[in-house]
C-alpha positions in Angstrom: 179.6 223.0 123.7 176.6 222.7 121.5 175.1 220.2 123.9 174.5 223.2 126.3 172.0 224.5 123.7 170.3 221.2 122.9 167.0 220.8 124.7 166.3 217.3 126.1 162.7 217.5 124.8 161.0 219.8 122.2 157.3 220.4 122.0 155.0 222.8 120.1 153.6 224.2 123.3 153.2 223.5 127.0 149.8 221.9 126.4 151.6 219.1 124.5 153.4 218.1 127.7 151.2 215.4 129.2 151.3 214.1 132.7 152.1 210.7 131.3 155.0 212.0 129.2 156.4 213.8 132.2 156.1 210.8 134.5 157.9 208.6 131.9 160.7 211.2 132.0 160.7 211.0 135.8 159.6 214.6 136.2 157.9 215.7 139.4 158.4 219.5 139.2 158.3 222.1 136.4 160.1 225.4 136.4 158.2 227.5 133.9 159.2 230.5 131.9 156.3 233.0 131.5 156.6 235.2 128.4 156.1 233.4 125.1 156.0 230.1 127.0 152.8 230.3 129.2 151.4 233.4 127.5 151.9 235.6 124.5 154.4 238.4 125.3 151.8 241.3 125.2 149.1 239.5 127.1 148.7 239.5 130.8 147.0 236.2 131.1 147.5 232.8 129.5 145.1 231.2 127.0 142.3 229.1 128.5 143.9 225.9 127.3 147.1 226.8 129.2 145.1 227.5 132.4 143.5 224.0 131.9 147.0 222.5 131.4 148.3 224.1 134.6 145.3 222.7 136.5 146.0 219.2 135.1 149.6 219.5 136.2 148.6 220.7 139.6 146.0 218.0 140.0 148.6 215.4 139.1 150.7 216.6 142.0 153.5 218.2 139.9 155.4 221.0 141.5 155.1 224.3 139.6 157.2 227.4 139.9 157.6 230.4 137.6 161.1 231.5 136.7 161.2 234.6 134.5 163.6 237.3 133.4 160.6 239.6 133.3 160.0 242.5 135.6 159.0 241.5 139.1 155.8 243.5 139.4 154.4 242.2 136.1 155.4 238.6 136.8 154.0 238.9 140.4 150.6 239.8 139.0 150.8 236.9 136.6 151.8 234.6 139.5 148.8 235.7 141.5 146.5 235.1 138.6 147.7 231.5 138.1 148.5 230.9 141.8 152.0 229.7 141.2 155.0 231.0 143.1 157.6 232.9 141.2 161.1 234.3 141.1 161.8 237.4 138.9 164.0 238.6 137.5 165.7 235.3 137.4 168.8 236.4 135.5 168.7 233.4 133.2 170.9 231.9 131.7 172.7 232.1 135.1 171.5 229.0 137.0 171.3 230.6 140.5 167.6 231.1 140.6 167.0 227.5 139.5 169.3 226.3 142.3 167.5 228.6 144.8 164.1 227.3 143.8 165.1 223.6 143.9 166.6 224.1 147.3 163.7 226.1 148.8 161.0 223.8 147.4 162.9 220.6 148.2 162.8 219.5 144.6 165.4 217.1 143.3 167.5 218.0 140.3 166.9 214.6 138.6 163.1 215.1 138.8 162.9 218.8 137.9 162.6 220.3 134.4 163.0 223.8 133.0 160.4 224.7 130.4 160.9 227.7 128.2 160.9 229.1 124.7 164.5 230.3 124.4 167.7 228.4 123.9 170.0 231.1 125.2 168.1 231.7 128.4 165.8 228.9 129.4 167.6 225.9 127.9 171.1 227.1 128.8 170.0 227.9 132.4 168.5 224.5 132.8 171.6 222.8 131.4 173.9 224.8 133.6 171.8 223.9 136.6 172.0 220.2 135.6 168.3 219.6 135.1 166.2 218.3 132.2 165.3 221.0 129.6 162.1 221.3 127.6 161.9 223.8 124.7 158.5 225.0 123.5 157.8 227.0 120.4 157.3 230.6 121.3 153.8 231.9 121.6 153.3 235.3 119.8 156.9 235.5 118.5 156.0 238.6 116.4 154.8 240.4 119.4 158.0 240.0 121.4 160.3 243.0 122.0 163.3 243.4 119.6 165.8 242.0 122.1 164.0 238.7 122.1 163.3 238.6 118.4 166.9 239.3 117.4 168.0 236.0 119.0 165.5 233.8 117.2 167.4 233.3 113.9 170.5 232.3 115.8 168.5 229.9 117.9 167.1 228.3 114.7 170.7 227.7 113.5 171.7 226.1 116.7 168.6 223.8 116.6 169.5 222.6 113.1 172.9 221.4 114.4 
């Protein structure tokens, strides 16, 4: 049971995921959470280093797709800013949005990874979908709404196991 909450890879932030590291893991497509993963919760745009990282991933030919539980209008605006397609709300941890994206984009499960900052949504959704999971430390954790912050202590307990 605990294996459903154990990410395959942990990094400090998305910018620590290099093209080389992803290639070694066999990854050709990234499904990316938005809030606290690509940007701080209260911001509407990612930091410049995240924009540069997205450009490096795109230039390397990696497939990129946003999968967020956030509101559709807000995520749509973010999607337009970074020019990456999206699905929102994704209803993670249910894996249906992940399955839909993999099928519609002709990705393969074995070469696709879910990248996010939460064990109980992003990692669990990726595990239930049968893809590699990458956990990043949340950006701007103190700015998150209460319903996100309340899960953080429990996530830390699970990570210690």
